[in-house]
C-alpha positions in Angstrom: -28.9 32.8 106.0 -25.7 32.9 104.0 -24.2 29.7 102.7 -20.8 28.8 104.2 -18.1 26.3 103.7 -20.0 24.0 106.1 -23.0 24.2 103.8 -20.9 23.3 100.7 -19.2 20.5 102.6 -22.5 19.1 103.7 -23.7 19.1 100.1 -20.5 17.4 99.0 -20.8 14.7 101.7 -24.3 13.9 100.6 -23.3 13.4 97.0 -20.7 11.1 95.4 -20.5 11.8 91.7 -18.8 14.8 90.2 -17.5 16.0 86.8 -13.7 16.7 87.0 -12.0 19.0 84.6 -8.3 18.8 83.9 -5.8 20.4 81.6 -3.3 18.5 79.5 0.3 19.4 79.0 -0.6 20.7 75.5 -3.5 22.9 76.9 -6.5 20.6 76.0 -9.3 20.6 78.6 -10.8 17.3 79.5 -13.8 16.4 81.6 -14.8 13.1 83.1 -17.3 11.9 85.7 -15.7 10.5 88.9 -17.0 8.9 92.1 -15.5 10.5 95.1 -15.3 10.2 98.9 -14.8 13.1 101.2 -12.2 13.1 103.9 -12.9 14.5 107.4 -10.6 17.5 106.4 -12.9 18.5 103.5 -10.7 17.1 100.7 -12.1 14.8 98.0 -10.5 11.5 97.0 -11.1 9.3 94.0 -9.6 6.2 92.5 -8.4 5.9 88.9 -5.7 4.2 86.9 -2.4 5.6 86.0 -3.1 5.4 82.2 -6.2 7.5 82.2 -6.4 11.0 80.8 -7.2 12.6 84.1 -4.2 11.0 85.8 -1.8 12.0 83.0 -3.2 15.5 83.0 -2.9 15.9 86.8 0.7 14.6 86.7 1.5 17.5 84.4 -0.8 20.2 85.9 -2.2 19.8 89.4 -4.9 22.5 89.0 -8.4 21.1 88.6 -12.0 22.2 88.5 -14.9 20.1 89.6 -18.7 20.3 89.6 -21.3 18.4 91.7 -25.0 18.8 90.9 -28.0 17.5 92.7 -30.1 15.3 90.6 -33.5 16.5 91.8 -33.0 20.2 92.8 -31.2 23.1 91.2 -28.3 23.1 93.7 -24.6 22.7 92.9 -21.1 23.1 94.2 -18.4 24.2 91.8 -14.8 24.0 93.0 -11.3 24.7 91.9 -8.4 22.9 93.7 -5.1 21.3 93.7 -4.8 17.5 93.0 -2.1 15.2 94.3 -1.5 11.5 94.1 -1.7 9.7 97.5 1.3 7.5 98.2 0.4 6.1 101.6 -0.8 2.4 101.2 -3.2 2.6 104.1 -4.9 5.7 102.8 -5.1 4.1 99.3 -6.8 1.0 100.7 -9.2 3.1 102.8 -10.2 5.2 99.8 -10.6 2.2 97.5 -12.9 0.5 100.2 -14.9 3.7 100.6 -15.4 4.2 96.9 -16.2 0.5 96.4 -18.9 0.8 99.1 -20.5 3.7 97.2 -20.8 1.4 94.1 -22.3 -1.4 96.2 -25.0 1.0 97.4 -25.8 1.8 93.7 -25.7 -1.9 92.8 -23.3 -1.2 89.9 -19.9 -2.4 88.8 -17.3 0.3 89.5 -16.3 1.9 86.2 -12.7 1.8 87.2 -12.8 -2.0 87.0 -14.0 -1.8 83.4 -10.8 0.0 82.4 -8.1 -2.7 82.3 -4.9 -0.8 81.6 -2.7 0.7 84.3 -2.3 0.5 88.0 -4.7 1.8 90.6 -4.0 5.2 92.0 -5.8 7.5 94.5 -5.9 11.2 93.9 -6.8 13.8 96.5 -8.2 17.2 95.7 -7.7 20.1 98.1 -10.2 22.8 97.4 -9.0 26.3 96.9 -12.4 27.8 96.0 -15.9 26.6 96.6 -19.0 28.1 94.9 -22.3 26.9 96.4 -25.4 27.7 94.3 -28.9 27.0 95.4 -31.6 28.2 93.0 -34.4 27.1 95.3 -33.6 30.1 97.5 -34.4 33.8 96.9 -31.6 35.9 95.6 -29.5 37.2 98.5 -30.6 34.5 100.9 -28.2 31.6 100.3 -28.7 31.4 96.5 -25.1 32.0 95.5 -22.0 32.1 97.6 -18.3 31.8 97.0 -15.9 30.6 99.7 -12.3 31.4 99.0 -10.1 29.1 101.0 
């Protein structure tokens, strides 16, 4: 059985932590962990502050890469996409509530609250390419599949 976008989306919905890669205006690559929520349309959203490196990078270059890895099995989704800042206040509130609920499940203080400088912003990522890799499967089954969107 070949992996599909639905397979990758199911994996992404069942996970909440990713590593985001951005590119600065001067060409420096940065990576940072994020806690994300998935929209019904298959886009990822996360909250940050407008003085973080990831926000400043995205404001200059909207192209991103992102990786999500399962903690207990050798399965991952790697993604490239386009990021944009969400302006709608209702969508911002909904995203902040969803991401806060994820932290409450983990019984942790959201890392975004530990960073005091800057205003809250919500960033949405629209995937342009998904790569689902499952090393628990035999080669050729659903071990490795790229979905160009």
